[in-house]
N, C-alpha and C positions, 0 to 999 in steps of 0.2 A: 671683540669680547668673541672667544670661543665658543662657549655656552649660553645662550638664551632659553629662557622658559617663561610658559605662561600658564598659571594654575596647577604649577608642580611644587609637592612638597618632599623633594628628595634632592640630591646631590647629583647636580648635572653634569658637572664637569668630571665627576666620576663616571658617569656614562660614557661622556665622549670618550676619557680614555679608554675604555673597554673594548667599545666600537671599534677602534683603529684596528684593532685585529681581526674585525670580521669584514672589512670594506669588500672583500672580494664575493662572498656570498650575498652581500647587501648591493652591492653595486656591479652587476654584471656588465658584463660588455655589450648584452642585446637591445638597450635602449634605457636612455633615462625618462623620468617624468616631468620633471622641472625645465630641463633642458632639452627634451627633445629628442637627444642624441645621448648615446652610451660610453661611458667611461672608458679610454683605452685599455685592455687586457694588459697591455706592458707596463701601464703605471703601475697596476696590483699585484705583479707578482714579482716572486724572488725577493723580499725586502725591499722592492723599492720606493718606499714610501717617505726615505729620509730626504729626497728631493724636494719635495713638497713644499709651498711656500706655510700652507697651514690647510687645518682639517676642523670645520667648527659646525656644530648642531643646534637646532631650534626644535622647542618642545611647544605644540600648544595641546592642550588638553581638550577632548571633544565635550562640547556638552550634549546632556543627556542623561539616562538613569541608567549607565550601564553597571553590573555587578563588578566587572572586571575595570578598573580604571584605564579608558584608552587616549592616544596622545597620534596627534599630526607629528612626526618627526621628520625635519628635514634636513638631510645631510649634505654639506658643502666642502668642496674640496679646490683649492688652488694649486693648479699643474705647476711642475717644476719650470722653472728658467731653461732654454737651450743654450748653446753654445754662444751663439749672438746674442743674447740677451733677452730674446722674445720667447713667448711661453709654445713648449712643445707641438700645442695642439691651437695655433691662433685661427680664428680670432677669439676665439672667447677665452676668458680668463680665470673662468668658473664652471665646474661642472656640480652640478645639483640633482638630487633626487630625494622625492618627498616618499615615506613609508610610513607605517603604523608600530607604534609600539602599546603593547596589552600586557598589562602586569596584576597581580593581585593587589586587593586593597591591603593597607597596611594591617589594618585589625579586622579579622573573622572570627565569627562564633565559634566557627567549627574549621579545624585545622584543615581538614581534607577537603574543602568547597573552595570554590573558586579557581579551579583547577586547570591555569594556562598550560600548564605541561601536558593536560589531554589534548585540550584546544590545538597544540602544535602537533603532538603526534598525528591525531586526525588528519590535519590539514596535510602533514607530509604525506601522508599514507594514501590520501585521495588525489593529489595533483597526478596529473596524466589520465585520471580518468575520465568518465563523461559526467562525474557532477562538478558543476564550475565553483572552484575554491580561489582563496587568495595562494599565492606563493608564499609559502613558510619558510623566511629566512635563517635566523638565528634564535636559538632558546638557549637564554640564561638560568642555571635553577640555583645560582649562589646569591644569596640574599644581601651577602656583603655589598655587592656594587650600589643596588641603588633601593636595599631595603626589604624587596620581595622577588622571589621569581619572575621572569618577563621573557617575552619573545617580540620580535620582530619580523612584520608580514606585509607583502604587498599591499600598497594601497589602490584599491579598483575604482576607477572612477565611475560613476553612473548617478541613479537617484533612487531614492528611499523613499517608502509610502509608510506611514505611520497609522492612517487611516482604513480599515476595509472594505469602506465604502467608497475610497481613491477619488475623493473630491480633487479636483482640478487637473485631474487626466480627462480627457476626451474620451465620450461613452464609446465610440468604436473603437477604443484601444483597452476597455476594462476586461472583457474577457481575457483576451489573449495575454493580460499581467495574469491573470490567475492559471489561465491553462499553461504558463511556463512553469508559474508555481509547481503545479503538479505534474508536470513531465520530469522536473529536476527531482522531485520528491521519490519517484518512480525510477529513477535512474539509482538514486543513493541506496535503494532498496534491493537495487539488484547486485550490488558489490559484492563480489567475493572476499569478505573483512578476511578469510584466512590466507589469501592470496595476496592481500596488499599487506599483509604483516600486523591484524590487529585482531588474531586470533583470541588473544588474551585479552581484548579490551573490556570483559565483563563476560559476566556467565554467559558462554554459549549454550547451556542446555535451557529447558523450558521452565516455566513458572515466574514470568517475568511481572506479570499481573499479580500472581500471588506471594510474589516477595514483597512487593512495592503493598500491597495491602494489609499484609500482617502488621509492616513498620510503622504504615499511617493511623492501623487500630490501634497499636501500641501507644503510640503518640496522642492519640485523640484521649485513650482511657485516663493517661497520666497527666492532660489537662483536665481533664472532667473531674478527677479527683480532687485537684488542689484550686483549679480556678472557678469550679462550676461546669454544668454539663453544658451543651450545645444540643437544643431540641431539635431531634432527628439525625443527629449525625450515627450514632449508634445502630439503630435499628436499619439506617443505611446501609453500613459496613457489613452487617448480616446477610443483608439481602443482595448484596454484589457477590460477596463469598458464596451464597447458593446459586448465583447466576454463572459463577465464574467455571462453572463445570461443566458447562454447555459450551464453552469458548475454547475452539482451536487455537492451540499452541504454534508460535512462530519464532524464527531467531535472524534478526538481520541488524545491519549497522546503521543506528537512527540519531536522528538529529539531537532529538528530547526538547526542543523549543522551537519545533517548525509552525513560523507563523509569516506573515507577509513583511513585518516590519524586520525579518532576521533577514530578508533578502534585499540583496542587490540589484540595479535593473539597469541594462543599457542607457545612455542617456537620451537617445530617440527613440528605439526600438523598445515592443513588449518584452524583452528576453532576461531571462534572469543569467546577472553575467559570475556574482559571487553569492555564496550561502555562508552567512556569516554566525559568528557567536557560537560557537561549537563545546561550549563547557561544558555543557549535560548529556552532550555524546556519550553512547555506551552501546553494548549489546544487548537488544532488548527485541519487544514485539513491534513491527512496523506499521502498525495500526494505530498505536499512542501516536505517532506523529501524523496522520491523517485525519485524527480527531482534532489534535492540535490544530491543524490548517482548517479544519470545516466548523469546527467550535464558534468561530465568531458568527454564524449564520442562525445562532440560536441565543444569544445574548442582544438584549438590547442596548442600542446606543443614546447620545445626546438628541436632543429633538433636530430634526435635519428638515429644510425647506422643500417642498415637493419641486420636481424638475419645472413643472409649468411657472409658477410662480417667478422661481430664480429667470428662467427664460424671459418673464415679463418684467421681470425686474418691480413686482408690487411692494416685496416685502424683503428686509434683509434675513440672513439666516441667524437664528439665534445663537450665540455664542455657548459654545459648549462648557458644562460644568465642571467648577473648579478642580475636579478630579473624579473624572467619569470613570470609575472602577468596572462597568463592566459595559464595554463599548463595543457594538459590532453590529450587525446587518438585521438582527429580528426587527420587522415593523418595516423595513426598507421595501419599496416595490424594486424589487430585484429587476424586471424585465423593463422597468422603465429606464431605470438607471443603467442599463446594459452590462449587469452584472449574473454572472452564473449563479444557478442552486448550487446546494449543496449536495443534491441528488446529481446535478452534472459534474462535478467537481469528482465525486465518487467511482462515478461511471466511466469518466476520463483517467481516471487512476487505475482501476482494473484492467481498461485495454491498453494502459503505458505499461504496467507492470506486468501483467501477464502472470504465468503460476498458479499458484493459491488465492491471489488477489481477490480473483470473484468469490471465492469461499471465505475469505477471511472478512472480507468488507458486510458479508450478510451481517456480522454481529456487531456493525457501528455503532447501534444505539447503546450497548455495552460498554465501547470505548469512551463513549462520550459522557456516559454516566459516570466511568471509573473518572475521567478528568475532571469533570464538575466536584467529586467526591474529594481528590486530591487538594483542588482548589481550598475547599471548605477544611479540609485537616489542615494547611498551610495558614490560612486564614486564621483558624485556632489557635496557632501558635502566635500570631501576631496579638489575638485579644488579651490571650494570658500574659505577654509579655508586657500591653496598655498597664494590666491592673497592676504590675510592677513599678512602673514609671510612677505611676499615681502613689506608690509610698516610697519612689526613690530608693529602690533596690540597687546594685551593682551587682551586675553580671558576673562580673569577672573574680570575682572575690565568693562566687555561687554561693549566696546568701537568702537566694530566692528558691527555695524550694521546687517550686512549681515549674519555671523557668531551667532551671538546673538539670529536672528528669526530662523534661523536652529535649532537650538539647542533646543530652545523653544519649537518650535511646534513638535518638535518629542519626548519631554520628557515623555507625558503620555501613548503611545504606546512601547517606549523602543527602537524601531526599528532602528536607527542610531545611528552611532559613539560608537558603542556598539565594535565591534568588525568585522575584515573582514577576518582573516583569522589567523591559527598559522602557516601554511608552507609558502614557495614559491609556490605550487602548486594552490595557491587559483584562487579562480573567481574573488575576489575583491582586491587581491593586498596587503594590507598592515593592521595591526592594527590600526582602526581609533582611538583609543584611546590613542595610543603611539602619532599619529600625534598631536593630542589636545594638549597632555602634553607640547610637545616640543613648541607647538603656543605660550600657555599660559606662556612659558620660554623665550620665543621670540626668539628662535632657532631651528624653524623649519627645515627639510630638504625638500631642493627642489627636491631633487632627488626622491623621494618620491613620493612628492605630484605630479610632473609632468609626472612621471610614470602612476599615476592614472587618471590623466585627458588626459592622449594620450591613454589610454584603454578605456574610455565613449563610441568613435565613435564604436569600436568593440562589446561591450556591446550591444549597441544600436541595431545594425544590427542582432547581436545573437536573441534579443529578438523581432524583426521585423520578421525576417527570421523563426521563433518557431512560430509566431502568424500567418503568413500567411499559413503553413501549417496544422495548425487548424483549419482555415477557409476553407481549402480546404476538410477538414476531419470529420468537428465535425459533429453531425447529426442536429444539428441546422441549418448549414450552407444551407442545402436544403430550408429551410421556409424563410432566409436573403436574398437566391440570386436565380438568375435563376438554374433549376436542371442544373447539369452537364450531358454532353451526357454519354449513356449507353456507357462502352468499346466492343469493339468488342469482346473481350474475355475475360469472367467474372472469377474472381479469386476462387470464393468459392462457395462451393453446400451445403446447409443444408437442411437436411431430416429429417421429422417426423420419430416415430417408428413405430406404430402401424398402418396399413394400406399400409405403405410405404416398410418398409422392413419388417415387419412381416403381416401376416392375419388382417383383416381390425376387429377391436371392432364393428364397426357399422354393419357389417354382422351379429354379432355374437348377438350383441341387437335384431337385428329384428329377427332373427329365436327365440330368446328367448321369444319376444311379442308375434310372432304367436301361440308359444307352450303356452302359459297361456291366449291367447284369447284377449291382450290388443293391445289396436290400434296402428297401425305403430307411432311412432314419440312420444308415450307418456312418455318412460323413460327419453327419451333424454330430455324433456321438464321438468319433474319431478328432475331431477338432475341439471339441470341447475338453479334450484331455480327463477328463472323468476316470477313464479306466487305467492311469498310472499310480492310482493312489495318493496324486496331490491334491485332488478334488477342480485340478482344470486351471486352480487361478494361474499357475504358469506355463500353460501350454504356449506351444510356440504362435500358433492362431491368438492367442489372447493376448502374449506380449505385442505381435506383432499391431493389432485396434489400442493399445495403451501406449504406443509411439518409442517402446523398448525395443522393437525390431523395424527393420527397413526391409521392403519387399525389393528381392534383387537373387541372383540364381544361388546365392549359399541359402539365403532363406528358404527358394521353393527346393532345393535338396534337403533341407531339414526337416520342411514339412511335409514331404514326399516321402520320406522315412519313416514320419512320425505317423501319420494316415494310415499307412500300409504295414504295420508292425504286425509279427504275429500276436503278440500279446492283448492289441486293440483288438483284432478279429476275435480272439477267445474269451476276450471280456464282454464283446457284443453279443458273442452267441449264447454265451453263460447267461447274461442279462434276460437276452428275448425268452430264453429255455424257460427263465423264473417266471415269465410274465404270462407265459403259453402265448405266446403272441406269432402269428407265422408270418404276418406283418406286410401289411401290404395297403395300408394305409399313411397319410402324411401328418403324423401325429406333431405333439410339441413337446411330449414328455422326457424323452431322454438325453440327446442332445442338444436342439437350438435351444430347448425351452430353459435349460441349465446354463446356457450359455455358447453352445454351438450354433450350428445354422440349418439344421437339419430336424424331422421327427425321429418317430422310434418306432421301428420296424423289426424285424424278423428275418429268416431266410438263411441261404448257405451264404457262408462268407469266405469261400475259398478259392473261385476262378474268376477274379477281376483284380483289377489295378486302377488305383486313382494318381492319374497325374496330376499333379499340384498348379503347373502350368495351365493347364485347361481349365482345374478349378478354378484357380483365380480370374483367370480369363472371363469365365461365366460368370461370377460374382460382381465383377468390377462392369461385364457389360450390361447390366442392368440397367446402369442408369442411361442407356442410350434411350430407353422407353420411358420419358415423363408420364406422370398421372397429371392430365394437364387439369381436371377438374377437381384434384385436391389443391391444386397451387389456387385455383379460381377461388377456392372456398376458403383458404386463408387468407387472402387479400382480399375477399367481402368482408370477413369477421376483422380483420385488421381495419379497415374502412369505419366499423361500428367501433371502434375503440378498443378493440381487443389485442392484445400484446401477442407476437409470433416469436416463438423460438424452436432452434431446430437441435435436438439431440440426436448425435448418430454415433454409433459405434462406427471408426472408420479406419484407414491405413495409411502409409506414406511409402511410395516408391523411391529408392534411391534415384538421385540425378543420372539420366544416363541409360537407365535400365527399361527394358521392354518386356512385356509380356510376350509378345510376338517373336522376340529374339533379334539379334543382329544392331542392336542400338534403341533409341528413343529419348523421348522428351523428361522421362523419369514423372514426377509430380506424386499428385496424392490418390487416392481412391476410397471405397468404402465397403466393410461386409456387408453393411446393409442397401446397396446400391450403389456406391460412388462409383467414379473412374480411376481406374489405374493406370499409370503412365500413357500409354497410346491405346489403351484396350478399349477406350471408351470414346472415341472421337466425336462420336455423335453428339452426345450432350454432356456437356460438365455440368453436373448439378450443383457444384460447389460455387460457380463461377457465377452463379445467378441467386443463390440463397439469401445473400443482403440485400437484393433488390426489394423482396416482400418481408423477412424478418427483422427482427429488432435484436435478437442474440443468436447467434449460433454458435454453439458447445459441442466438438470433433473430441473423441477419444485420444486421438493421438496428440493432440495438443493437450489438453490437460492432465493426461496420464491415468486417466479413470474412466471405464466402460460401463456401459449397463449390464446387469441390474442393480450395479454397485450405487448404493445412496448417493455417492459422493458428485456424481455427475450430474441427477437430477437437482441435487442443492445447489450445484455451482449456476444451473441454467435459471436457476428461481433467483439465485443475487444477480444476477447479471439484467434480469428485467426486472428486480427489486419488486418481487412479489413472494407470499407465501405460498409453500405449497399445496396450503388448502384452497388458493386462489384460483389454481391452475388444473387443464387440461390437458392429458398426456393421451397421446395415440401413438400405439405399436402394434406392430404384427406379432410380436412374440408375447405368449402368455406371461411368462417368467417376468419381463420387462416390464409389462403392465402391472402385474403385482405388486413390484417393487415401488413403483409411483404411487400406488394406492396405498401403500404403508405409509408413507410419508405422507399422506392425507391428499393426491390428488385424486383427480377424478379421472378413470381410465375407460379408454376405448379400444377395445382388441379388435385392431383390422385384419382379420381373417384372412387367410390366402384363399383367393377366390371369390370373396364376398365384392359384391358391385361396388364401385368408388360411390354413386348415390347413396347406398346403405350406410357407408361411413358416414359419409358427411352430413346425414340426419342424424345420427348417434354424437357426431360432434355438436352439433347445430344445439341439441335436446342437453346436450352434457354443459355448456355455455350457458343456456337460459337466451340461445336468440331463437327466439321467436319472430315470424315476419313482424314490421312494426315495434320491435323490442331494440332499442338505443342501449346496447351494452356500456357507451361511454359514459351516461348518467348515473353507471353504477361503483364509476373508480374511485377511489379514495386517494389523496395524494400517497406520493411515496415513501415520504419520509415525516 
């Protein structure tokens, strides 16, 4: 028999005849699965099929709750006989390969749902990228073949995990399993979707959450009108809409349903070998995927036996409930089970993804609130459908007004009634299209519908809880509500580098100004770019600090031209004259205070020349003189539970560039005291920061510089603290003011202030008097 099937409701022989024309892409010569060797390319080229003795297929449906029916497809070829009567590739008589066939269900409540075409396109686009996906072989959009579109993809061998607690997995392996999941997610969000041909895969513009919220709100309203309101759902939608205004937008290629049970792991290693089920993939906000992954940490699962009891064998683990709708890790002793916390997963994602990940992750509780709200709205659809089932109403004839409205309104966004999950660890409980299909036949299961309806209050509660936590922690909360009282002991200490942890570049610049006869404050004014009418935001030096320029000979030429430009000198002279400042002080008002590197002085501006190479050498060389007292004070604070963060305006040198000329190793430096190339061979401060700092934020890495608010917010996000819980120390008053505007406690380390005085001010700001333990005041991060 040429075609065999198990659990199949379509014409398999028709499928066999169709697949005959696609054996080359499905059976490449690079190796088979069933046989262990590849099919010879000469067999499959140029119409050479005629000599085959036979081609057969076998189909077996995978068990489980996939919304798109999925089958194990085994293809077998019997090679042609050779001239002497033997097979061309003796000794084996048959070549086989096992692949996967995935199709739309025969009946769908929404025509655009179950989009296997999108799955195939996503898999094809990501093949060869850093995201592990199965190879997609053939897409058939002709419904005449087996009744619906389908595609054939590679069968990836490995392990799958349904339970987020990972029972049956060695405790030592569990963290690595989650770490690999986070790593794969970060790689997905780093994909240049336009470069891989997915620029039109969704709306690339902003507003992902806003669009979804509008659709979900309309659907919930329609359900409430005809099936009765769900307590708390309407108010939750309004609160989400208000909180959304403070959430930064982002667009990336997203999976749409990124959970542990949609990943395939290596058979013996804790490594993701394939990300599966791309049905909901689109262009959207990457944090929706991160919330989906960590959401199980906030959901209660079935009762689980403590590790000690399992080890002693004192009692069997209780069986999970028949329908564990909200199975997760809440209540699980994560440390005892060897599982990472949600904080740890988020921190790893921020480190792996880079870019704006830290800024976006700050708003995690909003994303979780939205995820649970979405689950609530979806469950509301099932609740309304259950009422229809009780009245034996047919959806296909649209005689049920409430469900018809729900289906019609959600169809454009393809958001609801697609699927709720494949496994019982779901946030949403059941596959919605399965419920809809049973309703269409008038045989809906009241057990599933009732279970979903009963989950709605808990989902609403979870969403409300995370929204409240977000409102308490989000940066915008300070503007929307009275500022929360400062904690008695602050949790974090953020430190500048130059002028705090190392010698002050301000003093070095002042000395250079005296040596060349420049008025004090001129270099800072020139570097700020404020004189060119652009406010200084796009000055060469600021671009260097943001990582938009690299330190090399071309940049030095540009910088030297800028700081010696006649318009710059004229503007400085006019500014000094307007202030009546003959200038012999090292102030902070005109240059460095507004983003340059010096004070504001006066005097003549005609008979001196600023060497950019000498200037940058002196700024970089400030890192040679570390302020050891400040480092020891930071280490002491950390030993008492204070989180330490570094926030530095720095720059990077192009590889091979040397400030001394004639080659060098390149590297990085700091406009606040780091090392530039080989100009600071004595001490490379950045090589030692991670020894005592919990987070390091460098302007050239994140594309933002002090005093811009974003760089402070990134540092707080990486430490998982609110700005009001942090103390910030800097030698520039403008940078301290910017931190204070966000709610931080500022300490201005003025040039020339003894380190012991700065340390005393820091200890006072932290609330660390002798004998006070800061750790006791530290709340949990999430």
